[in-house]
MARVEX-871909 format. One record per residue (C-alpha): x, y, z; residue number from 0; residue in three letters. Coordinates in nm, 2 decimals. Example, Ala and Ser with C-alpha at 12.3 -4.5 7.8 and 13.67 -1.06 7.14 Angstrom:
<site px="1.23" py="-0.45" pz="0.78" num="0" residu="ala"/>
<site px="1.37" py="-0.11" pz="0.71" num="1" residu="ser"/>
//
This chain:
<site px="-1.77" py="-3.51" pz="-1.43" num="0" residu="asp"/>
<site px="-1.57" py="-3.25" pz="-1.70" num="1" residu="glu"/>
<site px="-1.79" py="-3.00" pz="-1.53" num="2" residu="glu"/>
<site px="-1.59" py="-3.09" pz="-1.17" num="3" residu="glu"/>
<site px="-1.28" py="-3.13" pz="-1.31" num="4" residu="glu"/>
<site px="-1.30" py="-2.77" pz="-1.45" num="5" residu="glu"/>
<site px="-1.42" py="-2.61" pz="-1.06" num="6" residu="glu"/>
<site px="-1.12" py="-2.80" pz="-0.94" num="7" residu="glu"/>
<site px="-0.89" py="-2.68" pz="-1.18" num="8" residu="glu"/>
<site px="-1.00" py="-2.28" pz="-1.12" num="9" residu="gly"/>
<site px="-1.07" py="-1.98" pz="-1.33" num="10" residu="pro"/>
<site px="-0.85" py="-1.95" pz="-1.65" num="11" residu="ser"/>
<site px="-0.81" py="-1.59" pz="-1.67" num="12" residu="glu"/>
<site px="-0.59" py="-1.33" pz="-1.43" num="13" residu="leu"/>
<site px="-0.76" py="-1.28" pz="-1.07" num="14" residu="val"/>
<site px="-0.66" py="-0.98" pz="-0.92" num="15" residu="val"/>
<site px="-0.55" py="-0.96" pz="-0.55" num="16" residu="thr"/>
<site px="-0.45" py="-0.75" pz="-0.32" num="17" residu="val"/>
<site px="-0.13" py="-0.69" pz="-0.12" num="18" residu="thr"/>
<site px="0.11" py="-0.42" pz="0.11" num="19" residu="his"/>
<site px="0.38" py="-0.71" pz="0.12" num="20" residu="cys"/>
<site px="0.61" py="-0.59" pz="0.43" num="21" residu="gly"/>
<site px="0.80" py="-0.30" pz="0.57" num="22" residu="gly"/>
<site px="0.56" py="-0.18" pz="0.77" num="23" residu="arg"/>
<site px="0.50" py="-0.16" pz="1.15" num="24" residu="cys"/>
<site px="0.25" py="-0.41" pz="1.28" num="25" residu="pro"/>
<site px="0.06" py="-0.10" pz="1.48" num="26" residu="his"/>
<site px="0.01" py="0.24" pz="1.23" num="27" residu="ala"/>
<site px="-0.03" py="0.42" pz="1.62" num="28" residu="ser"/>
<site px="0.29" py="0.26" pz="1.76" num="29" residu="ile"/>
<site px="0.61" py="0.34" pz="1.60" num="30" residu="asn"/>
<site px="0.87" py="0.05" pz="1.54" num="31" residu="cys"/>
<site px="1.19" py="-0.06" pz="1.57" num="32" residu="his"/>
<site px="1.41" py="-0.07" pz="1.24" num="33" residu="pro"/>
<site px="1.49" py="-0.39" pz="1.27" num="34" residu="gln"/>
<site px="1.07" py="-0.42" pz="1.25" num="35" residu="asp"/>
<site px="1.02" py="-0.29" pz="0.94" num="36" residu="tyr"/>
<site px="1.34" py="-0.26" pz="0.70" num="37" residu="ile"/>
<site px="1.33" py="-0.59" pz="0.45" num="38" residu="glu"/>
<site px="1.54" py="-0.80" pz="0.23" num="39" residu="thr"/>
<site px="1.44" py="-0.87" pz="-0.08" num="40" residu="tyr"/>
<site px="1.36" py="-1.22" pz="-0.01" num="41" residu="glu"/>
<site px="1.17" py="-1.13" pz="0.29" num="42" residu="ser"/>
<site px="0.97" py="-0.87" pz="0.12" num="43" residu="phe"/>
<site px="0.88" py="-1.11" pz="-0.19" num="44" residu="glu"/>
<site px="0.77" py="-1.35" pz="0.05" num="45" residu="gln"/>
<site px="0.53" py="-1.11" pz="0.24" num="46" residu="ala"/>
<site px="0.36" py="-1.03" pz="-0.11" num="47" residu="cys"/>
<site px="0.27" py="-1.37" pz="-0.13" num="48" residu="arg"/>
<site px="0.17" py="-1.46" pz="0.20" num="49" residu="thr"/>
<site px="-0.22" py="-1.37" pz="0.26" num="50" residu="thr"/>
<site px="-0.38" py="-1.22" pz="0.67" num="51" residu="ser"/>
<site px="-0.67" py="-1.35" pz="0.81" num="52" residu="ser"/>
<site px="-0.92" py="-1.13" pz="0.68" num="53" residu="thr"/>
<site px="-0.82" py="-1.03" pz="0.30" num="54" residu="ser"/>
<site px="-1.08" py="-0.75" pz="0.14" num="55" residu="thr"/>
<site px="-1.12" py="-0.67" pz="-0.21" num="56" residu="ser"/>
<site px="-1.24" py="-0.33" pz="-0.26" num="57" residu="phe"/>
<site px="-1.32" py="-0.38" pz="-0.66" num="58" residu="leu"/>
<site px="-1.66" py="-0.46" pz="-0.70" num="59" residu="pro"/>
<site px="-1.72" py="-0.84" pz="-0.65" num="60" residu="ser"/>
<site px="-1.97" py="-0.85" pz="-0.99" num="61" residu="ser"/>
<site px="-1.63" py="-0.71" pz="-1.18" num="62" residu="thr"/>
<site px="-1.37" py="-0.89" pz="-1.00" num="63" residu="phe"/>
<site px="-1.30" py="-1.11" pz="-0.76" num="64" residu="thr"/>
<site px="-1.02" py="-1.24" pz="-0.49" num="65" residu="thr"/>
<site px="-0.95" py="-1.57" pz="-0.41" num="66" residu="thr"/>
<site px="-0.64" py="-1.70" pz="-0.16" num="67" residu="glu"/>
<site px="-0.47" py="-2.00" pz="-0.33" num="68" residu="ser"/>
<site px="-0.36" py="-2.31" pz="-0.18" num="69" residu="asp"/>
<site px="-0.03" py="-2.44" pz="-0.14" num="70" residu="asp"/>
<site px="-0.21" py="-2.84" pz="-0.21" num="71" residu="lys"/>
<site px="-0.34" py="-2.70" pz="-0.55" num="72" residu="glu"/>
<site px="0.02" py="-2.62" pz="-0.68" num="73" residu="glu"/>
<site px="-0.08" py="-2.79" pz="-0.99" num="74" residu="asp"/>
<site px="-0.39" py="-2.59" pz="-1.05" num="75" residu="ser"/>
<site px="-0.41" py="-2.34" pz="-1.41" num="76" residu="asn"/>
<site px="-0.55" py="-2.06" pz="-1.20" num="77" residu="gln"/>
<site px="-0.29" py="-1.74" pz="-1.21" num="78" residu="lys"/>
<site px="-0.31" py="-1.39" pz="-0.96" num="79" residu="gln"/>
<site px="-0.16" py="-1.04" pz="-1.04" num="80" residu="ala"/>
<site px="-0.06" py="-0.92" pz="-0.69" num="81" residu="ala"/>
<site px="-0.19" py="-0.54" pz="-0.70" num="82" residu="lys"/>
<site px="0.06" py="-0.30" pz="-0.44" num="83" residu="asp"/>
<site px="-0.11" py="-0.03" pz="-0.33" num="84" residu="glu"/>
<site px="-0.12" py="0.23" pz="-0.06" num="85" residu="asp"/>
<site px="-0.42" py="0.34" pz="-0.02" num="86" residu="asp"/>
<site px="-0.75" py="0.33" pz="-0.16" num="87" residu="asp"/>
<site px="-1.04" py="0.53" pz="-0.19" num="88" residu="gly"/>
<site px="-1.38" py="0.29" pz="-0.34" num="89" residu="phe"/>
<site px="-1.70" py="0.30" pz="-0.27" num="90" residu="glu"/>
<site px="-1.93" py="-0.01" pz="-0.28" num="91" residu="gly"/>
<site px="-1.92" py="-0.40" pz="-0.24" num="92" residu="asp"/>
<site px="-1.64" py="-0.58" pz="-0.11" num="93" residu="thr"/>
<site px="-1.56" py="-0.95" pz="-0.09" num="94" residu="thr"/>
<site px="-1.39" py="-1.08" pz="0.23" num="95" residu="gln"/>
<site px="-1.25" py="-1.43" pz="0.25" num="96" residu="ser"/>
<site px="-1.01" py="-1.60" pz="0.55" num="97" residu="ser"/>
<site px="-0.71" py="-1.77" pz="0.57" num="98" residu="ser"/>
<site px="-0.35" py="-1.74" pz="0.67" num="99" residu="ser"/>
<site px="-0.10" py="-1.87" pz="0.38" num="100" residu="asn"/>
<site px="0.17" py="-1.87" pz="0.16" num="101" residu="ile"/>
<site px="0.08" py="-1.90" pz="-0.21" num="102" residu="tyr"/>
<site px="0.36" py="-2.02" pz="-0.46" num="103" residu="pro"/>
<site px="0.57" py="-1.76" pz="-0.66" num="104" residu="ser"/>
<site px="0.44" py="-1.99" pz="-0.97" num="105" residu="asn"/>
<site px="0.08" py="-1.83" pz="-0.92" num="106" residu="lys"/>
<site px="0.18" py="-1.47" pz="-1.00" num="107" residu="val"/>
<site px="0.19" py="-1.40" pz="-1.33" num="108" residu="thr"/>
<site px="0.16" py="-0.97" pz="-1.36" num="109" residu="lys"/>
<site px="0.23" py="-0.68" pz="-1.14" num="110" residu="gly"/>
<site px="0.01" py="-0.36" pz="-1.08" num="111" residu="ile"/>
<site px="0.21" py="-0.13" pz="-0.89" num="112" residu="his"/>
<site px="-0.04" py="0.14" pz="-0.79" num="113" residu="leu"/>
<site px="0.16" py="0.49" pz="-0.60" num="114" residu="tyr"/>
<site px="0.02" py="0.73" pz="-0.38" num="115" residu="arg"/>
<site px="0.17" py="1.07" pz="-0.34" num="116" residu="asn"/>
<site px="0.42" py="1.07" pz="-0.09" num="117" residu="pro"/>
<site px="0.28" py="1.35" pz="0.16" num="118" residu="phe"/>
<site px="-0.09" py="1.26" pz="0.16" num="119" residu="asn"/>
<site px="0.00" py="0.90" pz="0.16" num="120" residu="asn"/>
<site px="0.26" py="0.95" pz="0.52" num="121" residu="ile"/>
<site px="-0.10" py="1.19" pz="0.68" num="122" residu="val"/>
<site px="-0.29" py="0.92" pz="0.55" num="123" residu="ser"/>
<site px="-0.07" py="0.65" pz="0.78" num="124" residu="gln"/>
<site px="-0.16" py="0.96" pz="1.10" num="125" residu="tyr"/>
<site px="-0.51" py="0.88" pz="1.02" num="126" residu="his"/>
<site px="-0.46" py="0.54" pz="1.08" num="127" residu="ala"/>
<site px="-0.30" py="0.56" pz="1.38" num="128" residu="ala"/>
<site px="-0.60" py="0.84" pz="1.49" num="129" residu="tyr"/>
<site px="-0.85" py="0.59" pz="1.37" num="130" residu="ala"/>
<site px="-0.65" py="0.30" pz="1.61" num="131" residu="glu"/>
<site px="-0.60" py="0.49" pz="1.91" num="132" residu="his"/>
<site px="-1.03" py="0.58" pz="1.85" num="133" residu="lys"/>
<site px="-1.09" py="0.24" pz="1.88" num="134" residu="leu"/>
<site px="-0.86" py="0.15" pz="2.09" num="135" residu="glu"/>
<site px="-1.01" py="0.38" pz="2.36" num="136" residu="gln"/>
<site px="-1.35" py="0.19" pz="2.25" num="137" residu="thr"/>
<site px="-1.28" py="-0.17" pz="2.29" num="138" residu="ser"/>
<site px="-1.06" py="-0.14" pz="2.63" num="139" residu="ser"/>
<site px="-1.28" py="0.13" pz="2.80" num="140" residu="ser"/>
<site px="-1.49" py="-0.26" pz="2.92" num="141" residu="ser"/>
<site px="-1.14" py="-0.42" pz="2.99" num="142" residu="ser"/>
<site px="-0.85" py="-0.17" pz="3.12" num="143" residu="ser"/>
<site px="-0.91" py="0.16" pz="3.28" num="144" residu="asn"/>
<site px="-0.52" py="0.27" pz="3.23" num="145" residu="ser"/>
<site px="-0.53" py="0.14" pz="2.85" num="146" residu="glu"/>
<site px="-0.88" py="0.36" pz="2.86" num="147" residu="thr"/>
<site px="-0.67" py="0.67" pz="2.97" num="148" residu="lys"/>
<site px="-0.36" py="0.63" pz="2.78" num="149" residu="thr"/>
<site px="-0.58" py="0.69" pz="2.46" num="150" residu="his"/>
<site px="-0.78" py="0.94" pz="2.58" num="151" residu="lys"/>
<site px="-0.48" py="1.13" pz="2.62" num="152" residu="ala"/>
<site px="-0.37" py="1.06" pz="2.32" num="153" residu="trp"/>
<site px="-0.68" py="1.16" pz="2.15" num="154" residu="leu"/>
<site px="-0.70" py="1.50" pz="2.34" num="155" residu="lys"/>
<site px="-0.33" py="1.59" pz="2.29" num="156" residu="thr"/>
<site px="-0.41" py="1.52" pz="1.88" num="157" residu="his"/>
<site px="-0.69" py="1.63" pz="1.66" num="158" residu="ala"/>
<site px="-0.76" py="1.49" pz="1.38" num="159" residu="asn"/>
<site px="-0.58" py="1.77" pz="1.16" num="160" residu="asn"/>
<site px="-0.28" py="1.95" pz="1.03" num="161" residu="lys"/>
<site px="-0.18" py="2.03" pz="1.43" num="162" residu="ala"/>
<site px="-0.24" py="1.70" pz="1.57" num="163" residu="gly"/>
<site px="0.02" py="1.57" pz="1.21" num="164" residu="phe"/>
<site px="0.28" py="1.79" pz="1.34" num="165" residu="val"/>
<site px="0.26" py="1.71" pz="1.70" num="166" residu="ser"/>
<site px="0.28" py="1.34" pz="1.62" num="167" residu="trp"/>
<site px="0.56" py="1.37" pz="1.39" num="168" residu="cys"/>
<site px="0.77" py="1.55" pz="1.59" num="169" residu="his"/>
<site px="0.65" py="1.36" pz="1.94" num="170" residu="asp"/>
<site px="0.66" py="1.01" pz="1.82" num="171" residu="glu"/>
<site px="0.85" py="0.97" pz="1.50" num="172" residu="met"/>
<site px="1.17" py="1.22" pz="1.53" num="173" residu="asp"/>
<site px="1.23" py="1.27" pz="1.91" num="174" residu="his"/>
<site px="1.18" py="0.90" pz="2.06" num="175" residu="asp"/>
<site px="1.59" py="0.83" pz="2.18" num="176" residu="glu"/>
<site px="1.59" py="0.48" pz="2.15" num="177" residu="asp"/>
<site px="1.42" py="0.42" pz="1.81" num="178" residu="ile"/>
<site px="1.70" py="0.71" pz="1.67" num="179" residu="leu"/>
<site px="1.95" py="0.55" pz="1.86" num="180" residu="his"/>
<site px="1.87" py="0.20" pz="1.69" num="181" residu="glu"/>
<site px="1.85" py="0.40" pz="1.31" num="182" residu="glu"/>
<site px="2.19" py="0.53" pz="1.38" num="183" residu="ala"/>
<site px="2.29" py="0.23" pz="1.46" num="184" residu="leu"/>
<site px="2.18" py="0.00" pz="1.15" num="185" residu="ser"/>
<site px="2.37" py="-0.11" pz="0.91" num="186" residu="lys"/>
<site px="2.12" py="-0.09" pz="0.68" num="187" residu="phe"/>
<site px="2.07" py="0.27" pz="0.70" num="188" residu="ile"/>
<site px="2.38" py="0.49" pz="0.60" num="189" residu="thr"/>
<site px="2.53" py="0.78" pz="0.68" num="190" residu="leu"/>
<site px="2.45" py="0.98" pz="0.35" num="191" residu="glu"/>
<site px="2.04" py="0.86" pz="0.46" num="192" residu="ile"/>
<site px="2.08" py="0.97" pz="0.81" num="193" residu="met"/>
<site px="2.20" py="1.29" pz="0.76" num="194" residu="val"/>
<site px="1.86" py="1.36" pz="0.51" num="195" residu="lys"/>
<site px="1.64" py="1.15" pz="0.75" num="196" residu="leu"/>
<site px="1.73" py="1.42" pz="1.04" num="197" residu="lys"/>
<site px="1.57" py="1.74" pz="0.80" num="198" residu="asn"/>
<site px="1.22" py="1.53" pz="0.73" num="199" residu="val"/>
<site px="0.92" py="1.49" pz="0.96" num="200" residu="pro"/>
<site px="0.79" py="1.15" pz="1.01" num="201" residu="cys"/>
<site px="1.10" py="1.01" pz="0.89" num="202" residu="his"/>
<site px="1.06" py="0.65" pz="0.95" num="203" residu="ala"/>
<site px="0.71" py="0.72" pz="0.77" num="204" residu="glu"/>
<site px="0.90" py="0.83" pz="0.46" num="205" residu="phe"/>
<site px="1.18" py="0.58" pz="0.47" num="206" residu="tyr"/>
<site px="0.94" py="0.32" pz="0.45" num="207" residu="arg"/>
<site px="0.74" py="0.45" pz="0.17" num="208" residu="tyr"/>
<site px="1.06" py="0.51" pz="-0.06" num="209" residu="val"/>
<site px="1.16" py="0.13" pz="0.05" num="210" residu="gln"/>
<site px="0.84" py="-0.03" pz="-0.06" num="211" residu="phe"/>
<site px="0.83" py="0.07" pz="-0.31" num="212" residu="his"/>
<site px="1.18" py="0.04" pz="-0.42" num="213" residu="asn"/>
<site px="1.12" py="-0.34" pz="-0.30" num="214" residu="leu"/>
<site px="0.87" py="-0.37" pz="-0.52" num="215" residu="val"/>
<site px="1.03" py="-0.27" pz="-0.81" num="216" residu="ser"/>
<site px="1.29" py="-0.54" pz="-0.74" num="217" residu="glu"/>
<site px="0.99" py="-0.80" pz="-0.71" num="218" residu="val"/>
<site px="0.87" py="-0.73" pz="-1.07" num="219" residu="leu"/>
<site px="1.18" py="-0.66" pz="-1.25" num="220" residu="glu"/>
<site px="1.36" py="-1.00" pz="-1.08" num="221" residu="phe"/>
<site px="1.04" py="-1.22" pz="-1.06" num="222" residu="cys"/>
<site px="1.01" py="-1.12" pz="-1.48" num="223" residu="glu"/>
<site px="0.66" py="-1.05" pz="-1.41" num="224" residu="leu"/>
<site px="0.48" py="-0.82" pz="-1.71" num="225" residu="asp"/>
<site px="0.35" py="-0.51" pz="-1.55" num="226" residu="ser"/>
<site px="0.23" py="-0.20" pz="-1.53" num="227" residu="ile"/>
<site px="0.21" py="0.14" pz="-1.28" num="228" residu="val"/>
<site px="-0.09" py="0.28" pz="-1.16" num="229" residu="val"/>
<site px="-0.15" py="0.65" pz="-0.99" num="230" residu="tyr"/>
<site px="-0.38" py="0.66" pz="-0.72" num="231" residu="tyr"/>
<site px="-0.50" py="0.99" pz="-0.86" num="232" residu="glu"/>
<site px="-0.58" py="0.86" pz="-1.21" num="233" residu="glu"/>
<site px="-0.88" py="0.74" pz="-1.08" num="234" residu="tyr"/>
<site px="-0.99" py="1.04" pz="-0.97" num="235" residu="gly"/>
<site px="-0.91" py="1.22" pz="-1.27" num="236" residu="asp"/>
<site px="-1.00" py="0.95" pz="-1.48" num="237" residu="asp"/>
<site px="-1.14" py="0.63" pz="-1.36" num="238" residu="leu"/>
<site px="-1.27" py="0.50" pz="-1.74" num="239" residu="met"/>
<site px="-0.95" py="0.54" pz="-1.87" num="240" residu="gly"/>
<site px="-0.75" py="0.33" pz="-1.55" num="241" residu="val"/>
<site px="-1.02" py="0.08" pz="-1.55" num="242" residu="ala"/>
<site px="-0.94" py="0.03" pz="-1.95" num="243" residu="asp"/>
<site px="-0.67" py="0.02" pz="-1.94" num="244" residu="arg"/>
<site px="-0.68" py="-0.25" pz="-1.62" num="245" residu="leu"/>
<site px="-0.91" py="-0.46" pz="-1.84" num="246" residu="ser"/>
<site px="-0.67" py="-0.54" pz="-2.17" num="247" residu="ser"/>
<site px="-0.38" py="-0.54" pz="-1.94" num="248" residu="phe"/>
<site px="-0.51" py="-0.78" pz="-1.73" num="249" residu="leu"/>
<site px="-0.66" py="-0.94" pz="-2.07" num="250" residu="glu"/>
<site px="-1.03" py="-0.89" pz="-1.97" num="251" residu="tyr"/>
<site px="-1.31" py="-1.00" pz="-2.22" num="252" residu="asp"/>
<site px="-1.44" py="-0.67" pz="-2.29" num="253" residu="val"/>
<site px="-1.38" py="-0.62" pz="-2.61" num="254" residu="asn"/>
<site px="-1.61" py="-0.34" pz="-2.82" num="255" residu="asp"/>
<site px="-1.71" py="-0.50" pz="-3.11" num="256" residu="asp"/>
<site px="-1.73" py="-0.27" pz="-3.31" num="257" residu="glu"/>
<site px="-1.38" py="-0.08" pz="-3.26" num="258" residu="thr"/>
<site px="-1.21" py="-0.42" pz="-3.15" num="259" residu="gly"/>
<site px="-1.09" py="-0.24" pz="-2.86" num="260" residu="thr"/>
<site px="-1.09" py="-0.28" pz="-2.47" num="261" residu="thr"/>
<site px="-1.36" py="-0.12" pz="-2.27" num="262" residu="thr"/>
<site px="-1.57" py="-0.12" pz="-1.97" num="263" residu="val"/>
<site px="-1.92" py="-0.03" pz="-1.90" num="264" residu="glu"/>
<site px="-1.90" py="0.27" pz="-1.68" num="265" residu="glu"/>
<site px="-2.21" py="0.16" pz="-1.49" num="266" residu="asp"/>
<site px="-1.97" py="-0.09" pz="-1.38" num="267" residu="val"/>
<site px="-1.78" py="0.08" pz="-1.20" num="268" residu="leu"/>
<site px="-1.74" py="0.14" pz="-0.81" num="269" residu="pro"/>
<site px="-1.78" py="0.52" pz="-0.76" num="270" residu="ser"/>
<site px="-1.42" py="0.60" pz="-0.64" num="271" residu="phe"/>
<site px="-1.44" py="0.90" pz="-0.37" num="272" residu="val"/>
<site px="-1.11" py="1.10" pz="-0.43" num="273" residu="tyr"/>
<site px="-0.85" py="1.17" pz="-0.11" num="274" residu="gly"/>
<site px="-0.78" py="1.45" pz="0.04" num="275" residu="asn"/>
<site px="-0.44" py="1.66" pz="-0.10" num="276" residu="thr"/>
<site px="-0.20" py="1.73" pz="0.22" num="277" residu="tyr"/>
<site px="0.09" py="1.96" pz="0.09" num="278" residu="glu"/>
<site px="0.03" py="2.23" pz="0.30" num="279" residu="asp"/>
<site px="0.08" py="2.02" pz="0.60" num="280" residu="tyr"/>
<site px="0.45" py="2.08" pz="0.55" num="281" residu="phe"/>
<site px="0.68" py="2.37" pz="0.50" num="282" residu="thr"/>
<site px="0.90" py="2.42" pz="0.18" num="283" residu="lys"/>
<site px="1.19" py="2.33" pz="0.34" num="284" residu="glu"/>
<site px="1.04" py="2.01" pz="0.48" num="285" residu="gln"/>
<site px="0.93" py="1.94" pz="0.11" num="286" residu="thr"/>
<site px="1.26" py="2.00" pz="-0.06" num="287" residu="tyr"/>
<site px="1.39" py="1.76" pz="0.25" num="288" residu="ala"/>
<site px="1.16" py="1.48" pz="0.14" num="289" residu="ile"/>
<site px="1.21" py="1.51" pz="-0.17" num="290" residu="trp"/>
<site px="1.53" py="1.52" pz="-0.14" num="291" residu="asp"/>
<site px="1.56" py="1.20" pz="0.00" num="292" residu="leu"/>
<site px="1.33" py="1.00" pz="-0.22" num="293" residu="ile"/>
<site px="1.55" py="1.08" pz="-0.47" num="294" residu="glu"/>
<site px="1.86" py="0.94" pz="-0.27" num="295" residu="ser"/>
<site px="1.72" py="0.67" pz="-0.16" num="296" residu="met"/>
<site px="1.48" py="0.60" pz="-0.49" num="297" residu="ala"/>
<site px="1.58" py="0.33" pz="-0.79" num="298" residu="his"/>
<site px="1.61" py="0.46" pz="-1.06" num="299" residu="pro"/>
<site px="1.29" py="0.32" pz="-1.18" num="300" residu="thr"/>
<site px="1.11" py="0.43" pz="-0.88" num="301" residu="val"/>
<site px="1.23" py="0.74" pz="-0.91" num="302" residu="trp"/>
<site px="1.14" py="0.79" pz="-1.29" num="303" residu="lys"/>
<site px="0.74" py="0.71" pz="-1.15" num="304" residu="asn"/>
<site px="0.78" py="0.96" pz="-0.90" num="305" residu="met"/>
<site px="0.87" py="1.24" pz="-1.11" num="306" residu="lys"/>
<site px="0.47" py="1.21" pz="-1.17" num="307" residu="tyr"/>
<site px="0.44" py="1.41" pz="-0.88" num="308" residu="tyr"/>
<site px="0.68" py="1.70" pz="-0.92" num="309" residu="leu"/>
<site px="0.52" py="1.70" pz="-1.29" num="310" residu="ser"/>
<site px="0.21" py="1.70" pz="-1.21" num="311" residu="ser"/>
<site px="0.16" py="1.87" pz="-0.89" num="312" residu="gly"/>
<site px="-0.11" py="1.65" pz="-0.70" num="313" residu="asp"/>
//
C-alpha cells in the first residue's frame, strides 16, 4: 500500500521539462502576421505551461526524464523545472510522451533560461524553414501536384547556404507588403522600434528573438522562480562544467563523497554536436543594426545576459 501511495504522489526531486513557450509563427516556412506572434505576459506564461501533442526530451533518459503534468493531480508533490531553450545539439537517447494539457503554475519551482547567439539562432530558423519545405515537398507529392511544385520552386531558389538565407530574409521576411503594413499599424511595435527594424535583415525573426527572452525574464521574475542562465555555446566549450552547475541547481544527488561537491560522471553525458556559426551571413552594417535593435528592445536583465556574446565573440 505504501509503495502504491508513493507512486501516486510522484517523484520528489525536480523534473526537467523543455518549453519553447510562445511568440513564434505556427510554421517555420511561412512568415506570419504580428497578431500571430506578439504576446502579452499572461498569454506567454500560459504557453510555457502548455504541453504539445508530442514532447521530446533530448537529455538522456537514464539521467533526466520528462513527464507531463495532469490537472487532476494538483495535490501531487511532483515539481518541475521549466527549461527555456532556443535550440539543442544533443545526440543520443530521446524520450517522447504524447499529451495536450496546461499544467498548474505551482508545479514549476525553478527555471533554466537558455540563450543562443542571436545570429546563429536566426539562421537556424532558416534551416528549419528549409527542412519544412523539403518535408512538405515529399509529403505533398502523393496528394497535390500544385503543392509539390510550390515547394520545389522554393527549394530551387533557396539553397541551404548563405545565398539562400539572404534571399529568404529579403523576399519573405522584409518585403511582404501586407505584413509590413500590419507591423506599421500595430500598437505593440513602437515607432522607434519600427525605424530600427527597417535596417535589420529578417527583422521579424529578431523581434521574436528579443521578445522571447524578455518574456522569459518576466516570467522568472514575476513568478519568483529560482533560476539560472545557461548559454548554448557552453555545452560545446565546457559540457562537464554545465552539467555540474545544472546538477547542483536541480539538487540532484550526485555529490562526491570525498570533496562533497556536486559532480557528474562524464560517461553518462550525451555527446554534443557544436552548431555552426553564421556571423559571416551578415554585413558589418547589418550586425551593428541588429545589436542596436537588441539593446533598444531588451529588458535590462536580458541585455546584461546578451553582453556575453559581445565580450566572448561567439
